[in-house]
N, C-alpha and C positions, 0 to 999 in steps of 0.2 A: 168316748168310746170303740171299744177295742174290736176287730173284728180274727175272726179265724178260717182261713181261708181253703178251697175243697178242690182242687185241681179235675172241672170238669172232662177235661181231653183225657186223663189216665183211663186207664180198665184195669176194675180187679179184678184176682184170680177169678170170685163165684161168682161175678158176672153183676152182683150186684148193681144198683141202677144209681148215677148218683141221687137223684132224689131224695130215694129210700135210704139213703149212706145222710144226707143232710136231716134228715127227718131222727132218725135215732138219737143222731147227737145235739140237736134242739132239744126233743127230748131230755136226753141227759144233763145238758147245763139246765134241762128249766128245772131238774126232777135236786140237781146240785146251788139251785139258786144264784148260777151265774151267768140265766139268760138276760140280766138286764143289765151286767157288764159286759159281752158278747153277741157281735151279728153275725150269722153263718152265710157265709153267698161259696159261690165259684168266683174258678178265672179259669183261663183255658189257660193251659200249657205250661207251667213251672219250670221247665227245662229235666225235670226226672225224669225223663221217661225211662229208665232204665233199669229203675226202680218204680214204679207205681206200689200209692198214689201220695201223690206231691199232697202236702197239709204245711196252709205255714200263718202264723198268731202276727199283726201287729195291733201299733195302734200309734194315738198321737203322743209324737215325745216321750216314746217306748222303742227297745227295742222291734226289732222284726227276725224273729226265729222260723227256716223254712226243715222241712224235712217230708226224709220218704225214705219209701218201701211200707208205710201207712198200711197196716189193717182193718177191713172193716168188717163186721164190728167187735172182731179183737180189740181193738187197741180205745175204741170211746172211752171205757173208764181211765186210761193215763191222758186221753187229750182231755178230760174233764179235766183231772189232778194238774197237770202240765199248766192249765190255762187257773187258778188255783193258785199256785207256785208263781205265774206270772203278775196275776196283781197281785202279789204281795209283794215280788223284788220291786228294788228301787230303778226304774224307771226302766222301769221290764226286763231286767241284763239276772237271769238267772244264774247264779255261781254254782250251785249248788243241785242240781238235775235228779239228787236221790227217790223224790217222790214223782217223777213223771213217767215210771217203770221202765215198761220194753220203749218208751217213743224216746227216751234217751240215746240209744244208738242208732235213729232212725234219721238222727239231725245232720245236715246236710252244709246250715251254713245261719249265721249268728252275725246280724248287725247289730252294732249301738246306732240307738235316737241320735237323729242329728237336733243339735241343738241349734235353736233361735237362731239364736247371731251368727251359726254356722251356713244356713241359709241364705240365697241369693246370689 
């Protein structure tokens, strides 16, 4: 299972609550038939407070991507397209972010997947 995590402590410009944000994102993933591939959740502070809202993609054996400056609800369709691209990419490593829309300009970190031989 893959996850999309939204920072619970980020303040959104329009003061939309995190529950409203999660609901909109979850509905959009359902509409795109990606809800079985991604769990949506929250986490306290991802350390990008200077550019809220922070969001991350992660999955077992897959790369982790951290974004900041994400705007809800405007970027929801780009998040869904990034989710699709993430699923299609080998080990989650996105080489061509053209399909990610504005989100590609919000990327703050991409961390390669840790191989099982590297663990421990």
